[in-house]
Each structure stands twice: as structure tokens, then as C-alpha cells.
Biopython code that builds the backbone (N, CA, C, O; Angstrom):
import numpy as np
from Bio.PDB.StructureBuilder import StructureBuilder

atoms = [
    (1, "UNK", "N", (51.849, 42.832, 56.532)),
    (1, "UNK", "CA", (52.093, 41.630, 55.943)),
    (1, "UNK", "C", (50.574, 40.476, 56.238)),
    (1, "UNK", "O", (49.939, 39.889, 55.363)),
    (2, "UNK", "N", (50.347, 40.446, 57.647)),
    (2, "UNK", "CA", (49.588, 39.766, 57.907)),
    (2, "UNK", "C", (48.227, 40.242, 57.558)),
    (2, "UNK", "O", (47.259, 39.500, 57.389)),
    (3, "UNK", "N", (48.225, 41.332, 57.477)),
    (3, "UNK", "CA", (46.467, 41.842, 57.144)),
    (3, "UNK", "C", (46.128, 41.599, 56.285)),
    (3, "UNK", "O", (44.914, 41.788, 56.217)),
    (4, "UNK", "N", (46.873, 40.936, 54.773)),
    (4, "UNK", "CA", (46.210, 40.421, 53.600)),
    (4, "UNK", "C", (45.617, 39.095, 53.667)),
    (4, "UNK", "O", (44.801, 38.761, 52.809)),
    (5, "UNK", "N", (46.006, 38.177, 54.764)),
    (5, "UNK", "CA", (45.721, 37.158, 54.949)),
    (5, "UNK", "C", (44.878, 36.433, 56.217)),
    (5, "UNK", "O", (44.686, 35.257, 56.527)),
    (6, "UNK", "N", (44.518, 37.580, 56.730)),
    (6, "UNK", "CA", (44.091, 37.394, 58.188)),
    (6, "UNK", "C", (42.695, 38.565, 58.644)),
    (6, "UNK", "O", (42.868, 39.763, 58.419)),
    (7, "UNK", "N", (41.741, 38.218, 59.100)),
    (7, "UNK", "CA", (40.574, 39.401, 59.304)),
    (7, "UNK", "C", (41.199, 40.339, 60.085)),
    (7, "UNK", "O", (41.281, 41.523, 59.760)),
    (8, "UNK", "N", (41.681, 39.838, 61.179)),
    (8, "UNK", "CA", (42.002, 40.838, 62.460)),
    (8, "UNK", "C", (43.431, 40.458, 62.778)),
    (8, "UNK", "O", (43.759, 39.272, 62.825)),
    (9, "UNK", "N", (44.410, 41.582, 63.030)),
    (9, "UNK", "CA", (45.795, 41.417, 63.717)),
    (9, "UNK", "C", (45.737, 42.450, 64.401)),
    (9, "UNK", "O", (45.189, 43.521, 64.142)),
    (10, "UNK", "N", (46.505, 42.020, 65.592)),
    (10, "UNK", "CA", (46.863, 42.749, 66.857)),
    (10, "UNK", "C", (48.080, 42.519, 67.286)),
    (10, "UNK", "O", (48.552, 41.413, 67.551)),
    (11, "UNK", "N", (48.840, 44.010, 67.395)),
    (11, "UNK", "CA", (50.083, 43.729, 68.252)),
    (11, "UNK", "C", (50.127, 44.332, 69.229)),
    (11, "UNK", "O", (49.563, 45.394, 69.490)),
    (12, "UNK", "N", (51.081, 43.449, 70.123)),
    (12, "UNK", "CA", (51.253, 43.698, 71.619)),
    (12, "UNK", "C", (52.685, 44.109, 71.442)),
    (12, "UNK", "O", (53.330, 43.792, 70.443)),
    (13, "UNK", "N", (53.193, 44.854, 72.478)),
    (13, "UNK", "CA", (54.659, 45.409, 72.313)),
    (13, "UNK", "C", (54.747, 45.427, 74.063)),
    (13, "UNK", "O", (54.091, 46.194, 74.766)),
    (14, "UNK", "N", (55.576, 44.545, 74.493)),
    (14, "UNK", "CA", (56.211, 44.504, 75.683)),
    (14, "UNK", "C", (57.797, 44.841, 75.931)),
    (14, "UNK", "O", (58.672, 44.162, 75.394)),
    (15, "UNK", "N", (58.042, 45.759, 76.644)),
    (15, "UNK", "CA", (59.434, 46.175, 77.221)),
    (15, "UNK", "C", (59.886, 45.519, 78.354)),
    (15, "UNK", "O", (59.172, 45.334, 79.340)),
    (16, "UNK", "N", (61.179, 45.115, 78.248)),
    (16, "UNK", "CA", (61.728, 44.626, 79.075)),
    (16, "UNK", "C", (63.098, 44.431, 79.130)),
    (16, "UNK", "O", (63.568, 44.283, 78.002)),
    (17, "UNK", "N", (64.011, 44.368, 80.133)),
    (17, "UNK", "CA", (65.255, 44.012, 80.441)),
    (17, "UNK", "C", (65.952, 42.824, 80.780)),
    (17, "UNK", "O", (65.891, 42.283, 81.885)),
    (18, "UNK", "N", (66.884, 42.267, 79.417)),
    (18, "UNK", "CA", (67.138, 40.404, 79.439)),
    (18, "UNK", "C", (68.291, 40.485, 80.079)),
    (18, "UNK", "O", (69.105, 41.386, 79.876)),
    (19, "UNK", "N", (68.469, 39.395, 81.035)),
    (19, "UNK", "CA", (70.148, 38.899, 81.158)),
    (19, "UNK", "C", (69.780, 37.320, 81.402)),
    (19, "UNK", "O", (69.051, 36.695, 82.172)),
    (20, "UNK", "N", (70.602, 37.040, 80.417)),
    (20, "UNK", "CA", (70.530, 35.329, 80.484)),
    (20, "UNK", "C", (71.789, 34.858, 79.719)),
    (20, "UNK", "O", (72.341, 35.660, 78.966)),
    (21, "UNK", "N", (72.281, 33.593, 79.868)),
    (21, "UNK", "CA", (73.308, 32.732, 79.796)),
    (21, "UNK", "C", (74.477, 33.486, 79.934)),
    (21, "UNK", "O", (74.546, 33.824, 81.116)),
    (22, "UNK", "N", (75.800, 34.078, 79.054)),
    (22, "UNK", "CA", (76.724, 34.673, 79.796)),
    (22, "UNK", "C", (76.362, 36.341, 79.494)),
    (22, "UNK", "O", (77.137, 37.226, 79.131)),
    (23, "UNK", "N", (75.207, 36.404, 79.723)),
    (23, "UNK", "CA", (75.036, 38.131, 79.604)),
    (23, "UNK", "C", (74.577, 38.799, 80.906)),
    (23, "UNK", "O", (73.995, 39.877, 81.028)),
    (24, "UNK", "N", (75.054, 37.726, 82.078)),
    (24, "UNK", "CA", (74.932, 38.059, 83.495)),
    (24, "UNK", "C", (75.751, 39.101, 84.101)),
    (24, "UNK", "O", (75.489, 39.482, 85.242)),
    (25, "UNK", "N", (76.664, 39.566, 83.476)),
    (25, "UNK", "CA", (77.787, 40.707, 83.665)),
    (25, "UNK", "C", (76.607, 42.210, 83.066)),
    (25, "UNK", "O", (76.658, 43.358, 83.506)),
    (26, "UNK", "N", (76.105, 41.933, 82.500)),
    (26, "UNK", "CA", (75.240, 43.111, 81.941)),
    (26, "UNK", "C", (73.826, 43.267, 82.735)),
    (26, "UNK", "O", (73.008, 43.943, 82.112)),
    (27, "UNK", "N", (73.280, 42.650, 84.293)),
    (27, "UNK", "CA", (72.655, 43.226, 84.764)),
    (27, "UNK", "C", (72.580, 44.778, 85.087)),
    (27, "UNK", "O", (73.657, 45.250, 85.452)),
    (28, "UNK", "N", (71.678, 45.522, 85.032)),
    (28, "UNK", "CA", (71.481, 46.430, 85.458)),
    (28, "UNK", "C", (72.376, 47.452, 84.164)),
    (28, "UNK", "O", (72.976, 48.473, 84.499)),
    (29, "UNK", "N", (72.337, 47.063, 82.983)),
    (29, "UNK", "CA", (73.166, 47.994, 81.902)),
    (29, "UNK", "C", (72.302, 48.231, 81.419)),
    (29, "UNK", "O", (71.511, 47.350, 81.082)),
    (30, "UNK", "N", (72.034, 49.856, 81.119)),
    (30, "UNK", "CA", (70.977, 50.285, 80.031)),
    (30, "UNK", "C", (70.883, 49.768, 78.791)),
    (30, "UNK", "O", (69.752, 49.849, 78.311)),
    (31, "UNK", "N", (71.697, 49.267, 78.124)),
    (31, "UNK", "CA", (71.915, 48.587, 76.717)),
    (31, "UNK", "C", (70.823, 47.140, 76.546)),
    (31, "UNK", "O", (70.329, 46.605, 75.553)),
    (32, "UNK", "N", (70.753, 46.878, 77.838)),
    (32, "UNK", "CA", (69.936, 45.456, 77.586)),
    (32, "UNK", "C", (68.539, 45.451, 77.589)),
    (32, "UNK", "O", (67.937, 44.382, 77.487)),
    (33, "UNK", "N", (67.806, 46.776, 77.717)),
    (33, "UNK", "CA", (66.554, 47.422, 77.538)),
    (33, "UNK", "C", (66.121, 46.797, 76.094)),
    (33, "UNK", "O", (66.812, 47.223, 75.169)),
    (34, "UNK", "N", (65.342, 46.086, 75.816)),
    (34, "UNK", "CA", (64.586, 45.637, 74.406)),
    (34, "UNK", "C", (63.172, 45.782, 74.503)),
    (34, "UNK", "O", (62.554, 45.612, 75.554)),
    (35, "UNK", "N", (62.544, 46.163, 73.179)),
    (35, "UNK", "CA", (61.280, 45.508, 72.646)),
    (35, "UNK", "C", (60.631, 44.440, 72.411)),
    (35, "UNK", "O", (61.208, 44.074, 71.387)),
    (36, "UNK", "N", (59.751, 43.574, 72.637)),
    (36, "UNK", "CA", (59.233, 42.353, 72.088)),
    (36, "UNK", "C", (58.079, 42.656, 71.452)),
    (36, "UNK", "O", (57.168, 43.298, 71.976)),
    (37, "UNK", "N", (58.067, 42.183, 70.230)),
    (37, "UNK", "CA", (56.383, 42.135, 69.737)),
    (37, "UNK", "C", (56.081, 41.167, 69.435)),
    (37, "UNK", "O", (56.935, 40.378, 69.031)),
    (38, "UNK", "N", (54.850, 40.836, 69.494)),
    (38, "UNK", "CA", (53.872, 39.584, 69.695)),
    (38, "UNK", "C", (52.833, 39.703, 68.579)),
    (38, "UNK", "O", (51.882, 40.351, 69.016)),
    (39, "UNK", "N", (52.670, 39.388, 67.506)),
    (39, "UNK", "CA", (51.607, 39.672, 66.840)),
    (39, "UNK", "C", (50.632, 38.473, 66.749)),
    (39, "UNK", "O", (51.020, 37.311, 66.627)),
    (40, "UNK", "N", (49.240, 38.877, 66.824)),
    (40, "UNK", "CA", (48.233, 37.710, 67.046)),
    (40, "UNK", "C", (47.297, 37.925, 65.663)),
    (40, "UNK", "O", (46.858, 39.010, 65.283)),
    (41, "UNK", "N", (47.115, 36.731, 65.059)),
    (41, "UNK", "CA", (46.212, 37.078, 63.811)),
    (41, "UNK", "C", (45.069, 36.203, 63.862)),
    (41, "UNK", "O", (45.346, 35.100, 64.331)),
    (42, "UNK", "N", (43.864, 36.362, 63.520)),
    (42, "UNK", "CA", (43.050, 35.660, 63.605)),
    (42, "UNK", "C", (42.408, 35.561, 62.080)),
    (42, "UNK", "O", (41.447, 34.824, 61.860)),
]
sb = StructureBuilder()
sb.init_structure("model")
sb.init_model(0)
sb.init_chain("A")
sb.init_seg("    ")
for serial, (resi, resn, name, xyz) in enumerate(atoms, 1):
    if name == "N":
        sb.init_residue(resn, " ", resi, " ")
    sb.init_atom(name, np.array(xyz, "f"), 0.0, 1.0, " ", f" {name:<3s}", serial, name[0])
structure = sb.get_structure()
């Protein structure tokens, strides 16, 4: 969708394990592995 409005679109994928707020009990749990996507449109 971004490519329709911008000349250049770059996607960066970052894998990490989250633990915040009330999720402290899940530290080390494989279920808290996620991928985050950052889109840079110029």
C-alpha cells in the first residue's frame, strides 16, 4: 500500500522476546517471541 504513495519503501524485521507490565511471569517462555516490522517510506 505504501508503494502506491511513496517512491521507496523499506521493511525492517526485528525478532525479540518481550516482557513488560504484568507479563513478568512469562520471562523465558517461548511464547513471548515476536517479530516487529518497521516500514520506512520515502
